Every structure is written in structure tokens, then in C-alpha cells.
C-alpha positions in Angstrom: 37.3 -32.7 -2.4 35.6 -32.7 -5.8 33.1 -35.3 -4.5 32.4 -33.2 -1.4 31.7 -30.1 -3.6 29.5 -32.1 -5.9 27.5 -33.5 -3.0 27.0 -30.0 -1.5 26.0 -28.6 -5.0 23.5 -31.5 -5.4 22.1 -30.9 -1.9 21.8 -27.2 -2.7 19.8 -28.0 -5.9 17.6 -30.5 -4.1 17.0 -28.0 -1.3 16.0 -25.2 -3.7 13.7 -27.6 -5.5 12.1 -28.5 -2.2 11.8 -24.9 -1.2 10.1 -24.0 -4.5 7.7 -27.0 -4.3 6.8 -26.0 -0.7 6.2 -22.4 -1.8 3.9 -23.6 -4.6 2.0 -25.9 -2.3 1.5 -23.1 0.3 0.4 -20.7 -2.5 -2.2 -23.2 -3.7 -3.5 -23.8 -0.2 -3.8 -20.1 0.6 -5.1 -18.8 -2.7 -7.9 -16.3 -2.4 -10.8 -16.5 -4.9 -10.4 -13.9 -7.7 -13.2 -11.6 -6.7 -11.4 -8.5 -5.4 -13.7 -5.9 -3.9 -12.2 -2.4 -4.0 -8.6 -3.1 -3.1 -9.0 -5.8 -0.5 -9.2 -9.5 -1.3 -11.5 -11.3 1.2 -13.2 -14.7 1.3 -16.0 -13.4 3.4 -16.9 -10.3 1.3 -20.5 -9.9 0.2 -21.4 -9.3 -3.4 -21.4 -5.6 -3.9 -22.2 -5.6 -7.6 -25.6 -4.1 -7.3 -24.5 -1.4 -4.8 -21.6 -0.5 -7.2 -24.0 -0.3 -10.1 -26.3 2.1 -8.2 -23.3 4.2 -7.2 -22.2 4.3 -10.9 -25.7 5.4 -11.9 -25.7 8.2 -9.2 -28.4 6.4 -7.2 -26.6 7.1 -3.9 -29.7 6.7 -1.7 -30.5 3.3 -3.3 -26.9 2.2 -2.8 -26.9 3.5 0.8 -30.1 1.5 1.6 -28.6 -1.7 0.2 -25.3 -1.2 1.9 -26.9 -0.5 5.2 -28.6 -3.9 5.0 -25.3 -5.5 4.3 -23.6 -3.6 7.1 -26.2 -5.1 9.6 -25.1 -8.6 8.6 -21.4 -8.3 8.2 -18.4 -6.3 9.4 -16.4 -5.9 6.2 -14.2 -2.9 5.3 -15.5 -2.6 1.7 -19.1 -2.4 2.8 -18.2 0.3 5.3 -16.1 2.2 2.8 -18.8 2.2 0.2 -21.4 3.1 2.7 -19.3 6.1 3.8 -18.9 7.1 0.1 -22.7 7.0 -0.5 -23.4 9.0 2.7 -20.8 11.6 1.7 -22.4 11.9 -1.7 -25.8 12.5 -0.1 -24.2 15.2 2.2 -24.2 13.2 5.4 -20.6 14.0 6.3 -20.8 13.1 10.0 -22.1 9.6 9.4 -19.8 9.1 6.4 -16.9 9.8 8.7 -18.1 7.1 11.1 -18.2 4.5 8.3 -14.8 5.4 6.9 -13.4 5.1 10.4 -15.0 1.7 10.8 -13.5 0.6 7.4 -10.0 1.7 8.4 -10.3 0.0 11.8 -10.9 -3.3 10.0 -8.3 -2.6 7.3 -5.9 0.3 8.0 -4.3 0.0 4.6 -7.6 0.2 2.7 -6.5 2.6 0.0 -10.0 3.5 -1.3 -11.1 4.3 2.3 -8.1 6.5 2.8 -8.8 8.3 -0.5 -12.5 8.9 0.3 -11.8 10.0 3.8 -9.3 12.5 2.4 -11.9 13.7 0.0 -14.4 14.1 2.8 -11.8 16.3 4.6 -11.4 18.3 1.4 -15.1 18.8 1.1 -15.4 19.9 4.7 -12.4 22.2 4.5 -10.1 20.2 6.8 -7.1 20.4 4.5 -4.5 19.3 7.2 -6.5 16.1 7.7 -6.8 15.6 3.9 -3.0 16.0 3.6 -2.6 13.4 6.4 -4.5 10.9 4.3 -2.5 11.8 1.2 0.7 11.2 3.2 -0.6 7.8 4.3 -1.5 6.9 0.7 2.0 8.0 -0.4 3.4 5.5 2.1 1.0 2.8 0.9 1.7 3.6 -2.8 5.3 4.7 -3.1 5.2 4.1 -6.9 1.9 5.8 -7.2 -1.7 4.5 -7.3 -5.1 5.8 -8.5 -6.3 6.5 -5.0 -3.2 8.7 -4.2 -3.5 10.5 -7.5 -7.2 11.2 -7.1 -6.8 12.6 -3.6 -3.9 14.8 -4.7 -6.1 16.2 -7.6 -8.9 16.9 -5.2 -6.6 18.7 -2.8 -5.0 20.7 -5.6 -8.5 21.7 -7.0 -9.6 22.9 -3.5 -6.4 24.9 -3.1 -6.9 26.5 -6.6 -10.6 27.2 -5.8 -9.7 28.8 -2.5 -6.9 30.9 -4.2 -9.4 32.1 -6.8 -11.8 33.4 -4.2 
């Protein structure tokens, strides 16, 4: 009996070692390059460094023009999300909505697109729709995340502004 238990224990250890080795091999084979864009890791993502620099500098039209060129050549959620952002910042809410929708069609859990879409709804006074995006972000980020917090702040600020008028 002791020999049987020892053999089972040995097989268990060997099995765990094999399982860990297989997991490591799979991780190595499926590793994604470390260039995360927004909150999505993708191997086919274009370089958005210049567009982001223009956005950071407040050059929304320059970023928009660059992102439109990228959007013609690729269907990628981050491109559509940032294009929606720049269009919203230039006041083109209708087209902005189109690009956020495209981003979310490609990546329904894209947290930045959910936040920015919610902010679009706040800016256009569609508070029920903004709260829907906040609810979705709460589901995506049960322990909190920057996107959820930023949208919650935008909603609270709009409510305070409306109450003050």
C-alpha cells in the first residue's frame, strides 16, 4: 500500500511539473509584444505615438488628420477610439459617435472607448446613456480603473453643473 501511495504521489508531482512546463511553453508561444496601445494589446496595431503627442499638445485637428489616414489602412479599435476622441474634442459629436461605435464593435471591452463614449453622452446631455457606459465600466473594472473613475467624475460634474443652474 505504501508503494502504491508513493507511486501516485510521484505521478502527481510529475503531472504538475508537466502541466507547469506546458503552461510556460504556451505562454512563450503566445506572448504579445510589449507595446500596449490604450488598453488593448495587439500585434497588428499601428504606431500611434505621433497622434498621441498631437492629442497631448491639444492639436486635435492634426491628430484627427493623421488618424484618418491610419483608419483608411487598418481596422483597429485604438485607431477608431482615438479618432472618435479627436472628433469629439473638435465638436464633431455625430462622427465621433460613429468611430466610438466602430471601436466597440471590434473590441467590446475597450475601456477607453467606453469612457470616451460616456463622456460624449455627458457633453451632449444624454445622461442615461452616459450612466450605461459607467455601468459597463463597473462590470469591466470591478476593483476600479482610471476609465471608470474619470467617467464617474464627468457625470458628477455635469450633475453638479445642472443643479447649480
